[in-house]
C-alpha positions in Angstrom: 7.8 19.6 -0.3 7.8 17.3 -3.2 5.3 14.4 -3.3 6.5 11.0 -4.3 5.5 10.0 -7.8 2.5 7.8 -7.9 2.9 4.6 -9.8 0.2 3.8 -12.2 -1.4 0.3 -11.9 -2.0 -1.6 -15.1 -5.8 -1.4 -15.7 -5.9 -5.2 -16.5 -4.2 -6.0 -13.2 -6.6 -3.6 -11.4 -9.7 -5.3 -13.0 -8.3 -8.7 -12.0 -7.7 -7.6 -8.4 -11.3 -6.2 -8.2 -12.7 -9.3 -9.8 -11.0 -11.5 -7.2 -12.1 -9.2 -4.4 -15.7 -9.3 -5.6 -15.5 -13.1 -5.6 -14.3 -13.0 -2.1 -17.2 -10.7 -1.0 -19.7 -12.9 -2.8 -18.5 -16.0 -0.9 -18.8 -14.0 2.4 -22.3 -12.9 1.3 -21.3 -9.2 1.4 -23.1 -8.3 -1.7 -23.0 -4.5 -1.3 -19.2 -4.5 -1.3 -19.1 -6.9 -4.2 -21.5 -4.6 -6.1 -19.1 -1.7 -5.6 -16.2 -3.7 -7.0 -18.1 -4.9 -10.0 -19.4 -1.4 -10.8 -15.8 -0.2 -11.0 -14.8 -3.1 -13.2 -17.7 -2.6 -15.6 -17.2 1.2 -16.0 -16.3 2.2 -19.6 -12.7 3.3 -19.5 -13.1 6.4 -21.7 -16.7 7.7 -22.1 -15.8 9.7 -25.3 -13.7 7.1 -27.1 -13.4 3.4 -28.0 -16.8 2.6 -29.3 -15.9 -1.1 -29.7 -15.5 -1.6 -25.9 -17.4 -4.6 -24.4 -17.7 -5.3 -20.7 -16.2 -8.5 -19.3 -18.8 -11.3 -19.5 -17.7 -12.9 -16.2 -18.1 -9.7 -14.4 -21.6 -9.2 -15.9 -22.6 -12.6 -14.7 -21.3 -11.9 -11.2 -23.1 -8.6 -11.1 -26.3 -10.4 -12.1 -25.9 -12.8 -9.2 -25.2 -9.9 -6.8 -28.3 -7.9 -8.0 -30.5 -10.9 -7.5 -29.2 -11.4 -4.0 -29.6 -7.7 -3.2 -33.3 -7.9 -4.2 -33.1 -6.3 -7.7 -34.4 -9.0 -10.0 -35.0 -6.6 -12.9 -31.4 -5.6 -12.9 -30.3 -9.2 -12.6 -32.4 -10.2 -15.5 -31.0 -7.4 -17.7 -27.4 -8.3 -16.8 -28.0 -12.0 -17.5 -29.6 -11.0 -20.9 -26.5 -8.8 -21.6 -24.3 -11.8 -20.8 -26.1 -14.0 -23.4 -25.6 -11.3 -26.0 -21.9 -10.8 -25.2 -20.9 -14.4 -25.3 -21.0 -17.2 -27.8 -23.9 -19.7 -27.7 -21.4 -22.6 -27.1 -20.0 -20.9 -24.0 -20.5 -23.2 -21.0 -21.5 -20.3 -18.8 -24.7 -19.8 -20.8 -26.6 -22.3 -18.6 -25.6 -20.2 -15.5 -26.9 -17.1 -17.2 -30.2 -18.9 -18.1 -30.6 -20.0 -14.5 -30.1 -16.4 -13.3 -32.7 -15.3 -15.8 -35.1 -17.9 -14.6 -34.4 -17.1 -10.9 -34.9 -13.4 -11.5 -38.2 -14.0 -13.4 -39.3 -16.2 -10.5 -38.6 -13.4 -8.0 -40.7 -11.1 -10.2 -43.6 -13.6 -9.9 -43.4 -14.5 -13.6 -43.5 -18.2 -13.0 -44.4 -19.3 -16.5 -41.5 -17.6 -18.2 -39.2 -18.8 -15.5 -40.1 -22.3 -16.3 -39.2 -21.7 -19.9 -35.7 -20.7 -18.9 -35.4 -23.7 -16.6 -36.4 -25.9 -19.5 -33.8 -24.3 -21.7 -31.1 -25.1 -19.1 -32.1 -28.8 -19.0 -32.2 -28.9 -22.8 -28.8 -27.2 -23.2 -27.2 -29.5 -20.6 -28.5 -32.7 -22.3 -27.5 -31.4 -25.7 -23.9 -30.8 -24.5 -23.7 -34.3 -22.9 -25.0 -36.0 -26.1 -22.8 -33.8 -28.3 -19.7 -34.6 -26.3 -20.5 -38.3 -26.3 -21.0 -38.3 -30.0 -17.6 -36.8 -30.8 -15.4 -38.4 -28.1 
């Protein structure tokens, strides 16, 4: 008996579907399921090739939030740090990554360094407001 041919799903469509599903799970506070979806998104497509592959920054940021809510502040800090490396300094999501870094340090009882990241958030928000007012 012949099997029906399986249709291949476009990898970009699959990643988009998994990203939307993980957002849904995060809203419902089902962090374990969101973590599974995000791990599948952030897998390297071909382990032996494509050395220039970079993970999706939005998915890294969501995984950092999920790790923080699952009680893994070390992993959350590493993901937020990876997000700051992968994105431009002028990206508006940098303040969210800094907040996650501060929150993860706070959960690790490193309060002084957490305050440094919270201060950076305030400074970056004020800089953006003043910068936008200056050029508008």
